[in-house]
C-alpha positions in Angstrom: 5.2 11.3 -29.4 1.8 9.6 -29.1 1.9 6.3 -27.2 -1.0 3.8 -27.6 -1.5 3.2 -23.9 -4.3 0.6 -23.9 -2.2 -2.2 -25.5 0.7 -1.4 -23.3 -1.4 -1.4 -20.1 -2.7 -4.8 -21.3 0.8 -6.2 -21.7 1.9 -4.7 -18.3 -1.1 -6.3 -16.5 -0.4 -9.6 -18.1 3.2 -9.6 -17.1 2.3 -8.5 -13.6 -0.2 -11.3 -13.3 2.4 -13.9 -14.6 5.8 -13.0 -12.9 8.8 -15.3 -13.2 11.9 -15.6 -11.1 15.4 -15.0 -12.4 16.6 -17.4 -15.1 13.0 -18.7 -15.4 11.6 -15.8 -17.5 10.6 -18.1 -20.5 7.0 -16.8 -20.9 8.1 -13.2 -20.5 11.0 -13.7 -23.0 8.5 -15.3 -25.5 6.2 -12.3 -25.3 9.1 -9.8 -25.7 10.5 -11.7 -28.7 7.2 -12.0 -30.4 6.5 -8.3 -30.1 9.9 -7.3 -31.3 9.7 -9.5 -34.4 6.3 -8.1 -35.2 7.9 -4.6 -35.2 10.7 -5.6 -37.6 13.6 -6.1 -35.2 16.2 -8.8 -35.7 15.7 -10.9 -32.5 17.9 -13.4 -30.6 16.6 -15.3 -27.7 18.3 -17.4 -25.0 21.1 -14.8 -24.6 22.6 -15.4 -21.2 20.0 -18.0 -20.5 16.6 -16.3 -21.0 17.7 -12.9 -22.2 16.4 -11.3 -25.4 18.2 -8.9 -27.8 16.5 -7.0 -30.5 18.4 -5.0 -33.1 17.1 -2.4 -35.5 19.7 -1.2 -38.0 19.2 2.1 -39.8 22.6 2.4 -41.3 25.0 5.3 -40.5 25.5 6.1 -36.9 26.5 4.5 -33.6 24.7 1.8 -31.6 22.5 2.9 -28.7 21.7 0.2 -26.1 18.4 0.4 -24.2 18.1 -2.1 -21.3 15.2 -3.4 -19.2 15.2 -6.3 -16.7 12.4 -9.0 -16.7 12.6 -11.0 -13.5 10.4 -10.9 -10.4 10.9 -11.6 -6.7 9.8 -14.4 -4.2 7.2 -12.1 -2.6 3.6 -12.8 -1.7 1.6 -9.9 -3.3 -0.6 -7.8 -1.1 -1.6 -4.9 -3.4 -5.3 -5.9 -3.9 -5.0 -5.1 -7.6 -7.4 -6.9 -9.9 -4.4 -8.2 -11.9 -2.4 -9.2 -8.7 -0.1 -12.2 -9.0 -1.1 -15.5 -7.5 1.8 -17.3 -9.1 4.2 -19.6 -7.4 7.6 -21.0 -8.6 10.3 -23.3 -7.5 13.3 -21.4 -6.3 17.0 -22.3 -6.4 16.6 -24.3 -3.2 13.8 -26.4 -4.7 11.2 -24.8 -2.5 7.8 -23.5 -3.8 7.6 -19.7 -3.3 5.1 -17.0 -4.2 6.2 -14.7 -6.9 5.5 -11.0 -7.5 6.8 -8.2 -9.6 7.6 -6.2 -6.4 10.4 -4.2 -8.0 8.7 -3.0 -11.2 10.5 -5.0 -13.8 7.2 -5.7 -15.5 6.9 -1.9 -16.0 10.5 -1.7 -17.2 9.9 -4.4 -19.8 6.6 -2.9 -21.0 8.2 0.6 -21.3 11.0 -0.8 -23.4 8.4 -2.6 -25.6 6.6 0.7 -26.0 9.8 2.5 -26.9 10.6 -0.2 -29.4 7.3 0.4 -31.2 7.7 4.2 -31.1 11.3 4.1 -32.4 10.4 1.6 -35.1 7.6 3.8 -36.4 9.8 6.9 -36.4 11.8 7.1 -39.7 13.6 10.3 -38.8 16.6 8.8 -37.1 19.7 6.9 -38.3 22.0 4.6 -36.4 21.6 1.3 -34.7 19.3 0.4 -31.9 20.0 -2.5 -29.5 17.3 -3.4 -27.1 18.4 -5.7 -24.2 15.8 -7.5 -22.1 17.9 -8.9 -19.3 17.1 -11.8 -17.0 18.0 -12.3 -13.4 18.8 -8.8 -12.2 17.6 -9.6 -8.7 20.0 -12.6 -8.5 22.8 -10.3 -9.6 23.9 -12.7 -12.4 21.9 -11.7 -15.4 24.0 -8.9 -16.9 27.2 -11.0 -16.4 25.5 -14.0 -18.0 24.7 -12.0 -21.1 28.3 -10.7 -21.2 29.7 -14.2 -20.8 27.4 -15.3 -23.7 29.2 -12.8 -26.0 26.4 -10.2 -26.3 28.7 -7.5 -27.7 30.7 -9.9 -30.0 27.4 -11.2 -31.4 25.4 -8.0 -31.6 27.9 -5.1 -31.7 29.3 -2.7 -29.1 27.2 0.2 -28.1 28.4 3.8 -27.7 26.1 4.3 -24.7 24.1 2.2 -22.3 20.7 3.7 -21.3 18.0 2.6 -18.9 15.7 3.4 -16.0 14.3 2.1 -12.8 10.8 2.9 -11.5 10.7 4.3 -8.0 8.0 5.6 -5.6 8.6 9.2 -6.9 5.6 11.0 -8.4 4.8 10.3 -12.1 6.4 13.2 -14.0 9.6 13.2 -12.0 12.9 11.8 -13.4 16.0 11.4 -11.2 19.3 11.8 -13.0 22.5 11.6 -11.0 26.1 11.7 -12.5 28.8 9.6 -10.8 28.0 6.8 -8.3 24.2 6.5 -8.6 23.4 3.0 -7.3 25.3 1.1 -4.7 27.4 -2.0 -5.1 25.7 -5.2 -3.9 27.1 -8.2 -2.1 24.8 -11.0 -1.0 26.1 -13.5 1.5 24.9 -16.8 3.0 26.3 -17.5 6.4 25.9 -21.0 7.9 26.6 -21.3 11.7 27.2 -24.8 12.9 26.1 -25.9 16.4 25.4 -29.2 18.1 21.7 -30.0 18.2 19.8 -31.7 21.0 16.8 -31.7 23.2 15.3 -28.3 24.0 15.1 -29.2 27.7 18.9 -29.8 27.8 20.6 -26.8 26.2 23.7 -27.4 28.3 24.4 -30.5 26.2 24.2 -28.5 22.9 25.8 -25.6 21.1 22.8 -23.6 20.2 23.1 -22.0 16.7 19.9 -20.0 17.2 21.4 -18.1 20.1 24.7 -17.8 18.1 22.8 -16.4 15.1 20.7 -14.0 17.2 23.9 -12.6 18.8 25.4 -12.3 15.4 22.4 -10.3 14.0 22.8 -7.8 16.8 26.6 -7.6 16.4 26.2 -7.0 12.7 24.3 -3.8 13.4 27.5 -2.3 14.7 29.2 -2.6 11.3 27.6 0.6 10.0 27.3 2.4 13.4 30.8 1.6 14.7 33.0 0.5 11.8 32.2 3.0 9.1 32.5 6.8 9.0 29.2 8.6 9.2 30.0 10.3 5.8 30.0 7.0 4.0 26.9 5.3 2.5 26.6 1.7 3.8 23.7 -0.7 4.4 24.0 -4.1 6.0 20.7 -6.0 6.2 20.0 -9.5 7.5 17.1 -10.4 5.3 16.7 -14.1 6.3 17.3 -16.3 9.3 16.4 -20.0 9.1 17.0 -22.5 11.9 15.1 -25.5 13.3 11.7 -27.0 12.7 10.3 -27.7 16.2 10.1 -25.7 19.4 11.6 -28.5 21.6 14.6 -29.3 19.4 17.8 -27.3 19.2 19.0 -27.6 15.6 22.5 -28.3 14.3 22.7 -25.2 12.2 21.4 -21.7 11.5 21.5 -20.0 8.1 21.5 -16.2 7.7 21.1 -14.2 4.4 22.9 -10.8 4.3 22.6 -8.0 1.8 25.5 -5.4 1.8 25.3 -2.1 -0.1 28.3 0.2 -0.5 29.4 3.0 -2.9 33.1 3.1 -2.2 35.4 0.1 -3.0 37.7 0.6 0.0 34.7 0.9 2.3 33.2 -2.3 0.7 36.4 -4.3 1.4 36.4 -3.1 5.0 32.8 -3.9 5.6 33.1 -7.4 4.2 36.2 -8.0 6.3 34.3 -6.8 9.4 31.4 -9.1 8.7 33.7 -12.1 8.3 35.5 -11.2 11.5 32.3 -10.9 13.5 30.9 -14.2 12.1 34.0 -16.1 13.0 34.3 -14.5 16.4 30.7 -15.3 17.3 31.2 -18.9 16.4 34.4 -19.1 18.4 32.7 -17.4 21.4 29.9 -20.1 21.3 32.5 -22.9 21.0 31.0 -24.0 17.8 32.1 -27.5 16.7 32.9 -26.4 13.2 33.9 -23.1 11.7 31.1 -21.1 10.0 30.7 -21.0 6.2 30.5 -17.7 4.4 29.3 -18.0 0.8 29.1 -15.2 -1.7 25.8 -15.5 -3.6 26.4 -12.6 -5.8 28.5 -9.5 -6.1 28.3 -6.6 -8.5 29.7 -3.1 -8.6 28.0 0.3 -8.2 26.3 1.9 -11.1 28.5 4.9 -12.0 26.8 7.2 -14.4 29.1 8.9 -16.9 29.0 12.7 -16.2 28.8 13.7 -19.9 26.2 11.1 -20.8 24.1 12.0 -17.7 24.2 15.6 -18.6 23.2 14.8 -22.2 20.2 12.9 -21.0 19.3 15.5 -18.4 19.3 18.2 -21.1 17.2 16.1 -23.4 14.6 15.5 -20.6 14.6 19.1 -19.6 14.2 20.3 -23.2 11.2 18.0 -23.6 9.3 20.1 -21.1 7.2 17.3 -19.7 9.2 16.2 -16.6 10.6 17.6 -13.4 14.2 16.5 -13.5 16.0 16.2 -10.2 19.2 14.8 -8.7 17.9 12.1 -6.3 21.2 11.7 -4.5 23.0 8.3 -4.2 20.6 5.4 -4.2 21.4 2.5 -1.8 19.5 0.1 -4.0 21.7 -1.8 -6.5 21.6 -2.6 -10.2 23.8 -4.8 -12.4 23.3 -2.6 -15.6 26.8 -1.2 -14.9 28.3 -4.6 -15.8 26.9 -4.2 -19.4 28.4 -0.7 -19.7 31.8 -1.8 -18.3 32.0 -4.8 -20.5 31.2 -2.6 -23.6 33.5 0.1 -22.5 30.6 2.5 -23.0 29.3 5.4 -20.8 26.2 4.6 -18.8 23.2 6.8 -18.0 20.7 5.2 -15.8 17.9 7.2 -14.2 14.9 6.9 -11.8 11.4 7.0 -13.2 8.6 8.3 -11.1 5.8 5.8 -10.9 3.7 6.9 -7.9 0.3 8.8 -8.0 1.1 12.5 -8.0 -1.9 13.1 -5.8 0.0 11.4 -2.9 2.5 14.3 -3.1 0.0 17.1 -2.8 1.7 20.1 -1.2 5.2 18.8 -1.6 7.2 21.5 -3.4 10.9 20.8 -2.6 12.9 17.6 -3.1 13.1 17.2 0.6 9.3 17.3 0.9 9.0 14.7 -1.9 11.5 12.5 -0.1 9.4 12.7 3.1 6.3 11.7 1.1 8.2 8.8 -0.5 9.1 7.5 2.9 5.4 6.9 3.7 4.8 4.9 0.5 5.4 1.2 -0.1 8.9 0.8 -1.5 10.3 -1.5 -4.2 10.4 -5.1 -2.9 7.3 -4.4 -0.7 4.4 -6.8 -1.2 2.3 -3.6 -1.5 4.4 -1.9 -4.2 2.4 -1.0 -7.3 3.2 1.8 -9.8 0.4 3.9 -11.3 0.4 1.8 -14.4 -0.9 4.0 -17.4 0.8 7.3 -16.5 4.0 5.6 -15.5 4.1 3.7 -18.7 3.5 6.8 -20.8 6.2 8.6 -19.0 8.7 5.7 -19.1 8.2 5.1 -22.8 8.7 8.8 -23.5 11.8 8.9 -21.3 13.5 6.0 -23.1 12.7 7.4 -26.6 13.9 10.9 -25.6 17.1 9.6 -24.2 17.7 7.3 -27.3 17.0 10.1 -29.7 19.6 12.3 -28.1 22.2 9.8 -29.5 20.5 8.6 -32.7 21.3 11.0 -35.5 
């Protein structure tokens, strides 16, 4: 399969230069819809807010769903790329923030556009192709919004859900894992209430900064002391906001937490431990009001169907162009599983190597590759940047190969 790389690279660089936050992907959706219409797809826009669905019906055969996400992150880019983002946007709190495609969703979108072109030009298959360009993956609400908007009632139910996520593995490596492949995600906002006052008279206040600092430390024991070492759990305090002046003790502190788990019983226990610690810390500080614990999003783990994963793995291996590995459980999260669950369809979702293979010189085993990966900027880093052209070529081919293993 020949891929015209230059046009794809141009699209990728344009999307990278103009990132959009979740539920704001209007420009990106317009580009996607225009390209799909030009290729002959039936296109619907505004699905689940800013989502795009393209359908190509070739008659007999089942429906194969290929999915890509489109949204970016509130990150200030530091890649030094000539097409680096300088964009800003207004976030959900009404604040102006820098925006960057720090997770590779611009690559996902471009790969799916490339696959759309390749499959439209290939007249050898029958069936029905459904391309889903999803908004707001980072916010955790995009897949559910498309389900709530009746995506499957409107466009048909797929027999399989396929997709990929770029990662700092070398280009030419694909990671396919059956069973729990990506962790469940819970995002929490915790508001601790104190009693503000003059910085010179802390005895007349209840200091939420000290309360929050103690809580940050206490939360580190959730994984180390509340969960068995054999379980996969991550608890991260990603934000801590309190006060505006050095000589004023504020009334409140707000913490943002990210929780990743792969087992539902463990997840329930971890969330209960967090709530217990939050309330205990507030009580210990004699807070004037109970703390508030808000759930910003929650979505389940991505559980790859064993048979579908094996079918994809065999197709990738037979193609002879990739090294196919089992990457182990990934503690990152994805809401693509919501689409599969709502459709009642098996899911096969894999990792796409996007890093320069030269950075892995001498690495021959999976463990040596993992060691090299640890030294590279990861997804969500302000310095994360896939090797565009080779990663696009590999990603388009992977989507087409996977889809063709279902299309008759």
